C-alpha positions as CSV (number, residue, x, y, z in Angstrom):
1,M,0.0,0.0,0.0
2,Q,1.5,3.3,-1.1
3,R,1.5,6.2,1.4
4,I,0.9,9.7,0.2
5,L,3.0,12.2,2.2
6,S,1.5,15.5,2.7
7,S,3.8,18.6,2.3
8,P,4.1,20.9,5.2
9,F,4.5,23.8,2.7
10,P,1.5,25.5,1.1
11,T,0.9,24.9,-2.6
12,F,0.8,27.9,-5.0
13,T,-0.8,28.1,-8.3
14,I,1.1,30.2,-10.9
15,E,-1.1,31.9,-13.4
16,R,0.2,33.4,-16.6
17,F,-0.2,37.2,-16.9
18,H,-1.9,38.3,-20.1
19,P,-1.7,42.1,-20.1
20,P,-4.2,44.1,-22.3
21,L,-2.8,45.7,-25.5
22,S,-3.1,49.1,-23.8
23,Y,-0.3,48.0,-21.4
24,F,2.2,48.1,-24.3
25,G,1.1,51.6,-25.5
26,P,3.6,53.7,-23.4
27,I,6.4,51.2,-24.1
28,L,5.8,51.3,-27.9
29,R,5.5,55.1,-27.9
30,S,8.7,55.5,-26.0
31,S,10.5,53.1,-28.4
32,F,9.0,54.9,-31.4
33,Q,10.0,58.4,-30.1
34,A,13.5,57.2,-29.3
35,S,13.8,55.8,-32.9
36,M,12.4,59.0,-34.5
37,T,14.7,61.2,-32.3
38,A,17.7,59.1,-33.5
39,Q,16.6,59.4,-37.1
40,S,16.0,63.1,-36.8
41,S,19.5,63.5,-35.2
42,T,21.1,61.6,-38.1
43,T,19.2,63.7,-40.7
44,T,20.2,66.9,-39.0
45,Q,23.9,65.8,-38.9
46,E,23.7,64.9,-42.6
47,E,22.1,68.3,-43.5
48,T,24.8,70.0,-41.4
49,L,27.6,68.2,-43.3
50,K,26.2,69.3,-46.7
51,P,27.9,72.3,-48.4
52,W,25.7,75.4,-48.6
53,H,25.3,75.2,-52.3
54,A,24.0,71.6,-52.2
55,H,20.5,73.1,-51.7
56,F,20.6,74.8,-55.1
57,P,21.1,73.5,-58.7
58,A,24.6,73.1,-60.0
59,P,25.4,75.8,-62.5
60,R,25.5,74.8,-66.2
61,T,28.1,77.4,-66.9
62,T,31.6,76.2,-65.9
63,S,33.8,79.0,-67.0
64,P,32.1,82.4,-66.6
65,N,33.7,85.6,-68.1
66,S,36.3,87.2,-65.9
67,L,37.9,90.5,-65.2
68,T,41.4,91.1,-63.8
69,R,42.1,93.5,-61.0
70,E,44.0,95.7,-63.4
71,E,41.0,96.0,-65.6
72,L,38.7,96.9,-62.7
73,L,41.2,99.4,-61.3
74,G,41.3,101.0,-64.8
75,K,37.5,101.4,-64.8
76,L,37.6,103.0,-61.3
77,K,40.4,105.4,-62.3
78,A,38.5,106.3,-65.5
79,G,35.6,107.5,-63.3
80,E,33.3,104.6,-63.7
81,K,31.4,103.8,-60.5
82,G,29.9,100.7,-59.0
83,G,26.1,100.9,-59.1
84,R,26.2,103.0,-62.2
85,E,28.4,101.6,-65.0
86,F,28.7,98.2,-63.3
87,L,27.7,96.5,-60.2
88,L,30.3,95.0,-57.8
89,V,28.9,92.2,-55.7
90,D,30.9,91.0,-52.6
91,L,29.7,87.5,-51.9
92,R,31.4,87.0,-48.5
93,R,29.4,86.3,-45.4
94,D,31.2,84.8,-42.4
95,D,34.5,86.1,-43.8
96,F,33.2,89.6,-44.6
97,K,36.1,91.4,-42.9
98,G,39.1,93.5,-43.6
99,G,37.3,95.9,-45.9
100,T,35.6,95.7,-49.3
101,I,36.2,97.3,-52.7
102,S,34.6,100.7,-53.0
103,S,31.0,100.8,-54.0
104,S,30.5,97.0,-53.6
105,L,27.2,95.6,-52.6
106,N,27.3,92.8,-50.1
107,L,25.1,89.9,-51.2
108,P,26.3,86.6,-49.5
109,A,26.6,83.7,-51.8
110,Q,24.5,81.5,-49.5
111,T,21.4,83.5,-50.1
112,L,22.0,84.8,-53.6
113,Y,20.3,82.1,-55.8
114,P,16.7,83.1,-55.0
115,S,17.6,86.7,-55.7
116,L,18.9,86.2,-59.2
117,P,15.7,87.3,-61.0
118,T,15.5,90.5,-59.0
119,L,19.2,91.2,-59.6
120,Y,18.7,90.7,-63.3
121,N,15.7,93.0,-63.5
122,L,17.5,95.8,-61.6
123,C,20.3,95.7,-64.1
124,A,18.2,95.1,-67.2
125,H,16.1,98.1,-66.5
126,S,19.0,100.3,-65.7
127,E,20.2,102.7,-68.4
128,T,23.9,102.1,-67.6
129,T,24.5,99.2,-65.3
130,R,25.1,96.3,-67.6
131,T,27.9,94.3,-66.0
132,V,27.7,92.5,-62.7
133,I,31.1,91.6,-61.2
134,F,31.1,89.0,-58.5
135,Y,33.9,88.3,-56.1
136,C,34.6,86.5,-52.8
137,G,37.8,85.7,-51.0
138,S,39.7,84.3,-54.0
139,S,36.8,84.0,-56.5
140,S,37.6,80.3,-57.0
141,G,34.5,79.0,-55.2
142,R,31.6,81.3,-54.4
143,G,32.6,83.9,-57.0
144,T,32.7,81.4,-59.8
145,R,29.5,79.7,-58.7
146,A,27.6,82.9,-58.4
147,A,28.8,84.3,-61.7
148,S,27.9,81.0,-63.3
149,W,24.4,80.9,-61.8
150,F,23.8,84.5,-63.1
151,A,25.2,83.6,-66.5
152,D,22.7,80.6,-66.6
153,Y,19.9,83.0,-65.8
154,I,20.9,85.4,-68.5
155,D,21.0,82.5,-71.0
156,D,17.5,81.4,-69.9
157,V,16.2,85.0,-70.5
158,A,17.9,85.0,-73.9
159,A,16.3,81.6,-74.8
160,S,12.9,83.1,-74.1
161,G,13.4,85.6,-76.9
162,E,14.1,88.6,-74.7
163,E,16.9,90.9,-75.7
164,V,19.8,90.6,-73.2
165,K,22.1,93.5,-72.3
166,V,23.4,92.2,-69.0
167,E,26.8,90.4,-68.5
168,S,28.0,88.2,-65.6
169,V,31.7,88.2,-64.7
170,I,34.0,87.3,-61.9
171,L,36.9,89.3,-60.5
172,K,39.9,87.1,-60.8
173,A,41.7,86.3,-57.5
174,G,38.9,88.0,-55.5
175,I,39.4,90.4,-52.6
176,K,42.7,88.7,-51.6
177,G,44.2,89.3,-55.0
178,W,43.0,92.9,-54.9
179,V,44.7,93.5,-51.5
180,A,47.8,91.8,-52.8
181,G,48.1,94.4,-55.5
182,G,49.3,96.9,-52.9
183,E,48.6,100.5,-52.0
184,E,47.4,101.4,-55.5
185,Y,44.5,99.0,-55.0
186,I,44.0,99.4,-51.2
187,E,43.2,103.1,-51.9
188,W,40.0,101.9,-53.6
189,M,38.7,100.0,-50.6
190,E,36.3,100.9,-47.8
191,G,36.9,99.8,-44.2
192,F,40.4,98.5,-44.9
193,E,41.9,96.8,-41.8
194,E,45.6,96.1,-42.2
195,G,45.7,93.8,-39.2
196,V,43.2,91.4,-40.8
197,W,45.2,91.0,-44.0
198,K,48.5,90.7,-42.1
199,K,47.0,87.9,-40.1
200,E,45.7,86.4,-43.4
201,A,49.2,86.5,-44.9
202,E,50.6,84.8,-41.8
203,G,48.2,81.9,-42.2
204,G,45.6,83.1,-39.8
205,K,47.9,82.6,-36.8
């Protein structure tokens, strides 16, 4: 005969917990928000790494017309004035320091593209201002891009059948090349700061 021994310990029944779907709501929301925050952070970082001009079309023109510092100086000495016979556009923004060429208009390259139609109309309806001269630090980046954009716009106007009298050019070597020309060129500057250019010549140290 088999004896059944009773346990001195109480017997517990373990039931499985089946939470309602609403239980997972806060958890899923938290996980989703964390995922979206991470994606947003990644997108922001990618946008930050893009160059400023990536938000605009690449110019079709690759080699815009150019003007040397000697040619521009000759115009100034001959009595021609910016805003009348031609328009000088200084494209610098963060590095807009050390002075600018006399009669220049400061239109930062980063915000220029949407203003091209207005710039064209101002010149096209002027009786004398037919040439727009762009420059930046060295005119190898922003200057070339801006002059190319404007040249593209002029080409589009011409393609529409409208008579074009406006020209887009860059100032070779930019403001740095102008200052490097010496006193003869510096005399035609506004707000010249010798210390800024001395620091530039020393490599920014």
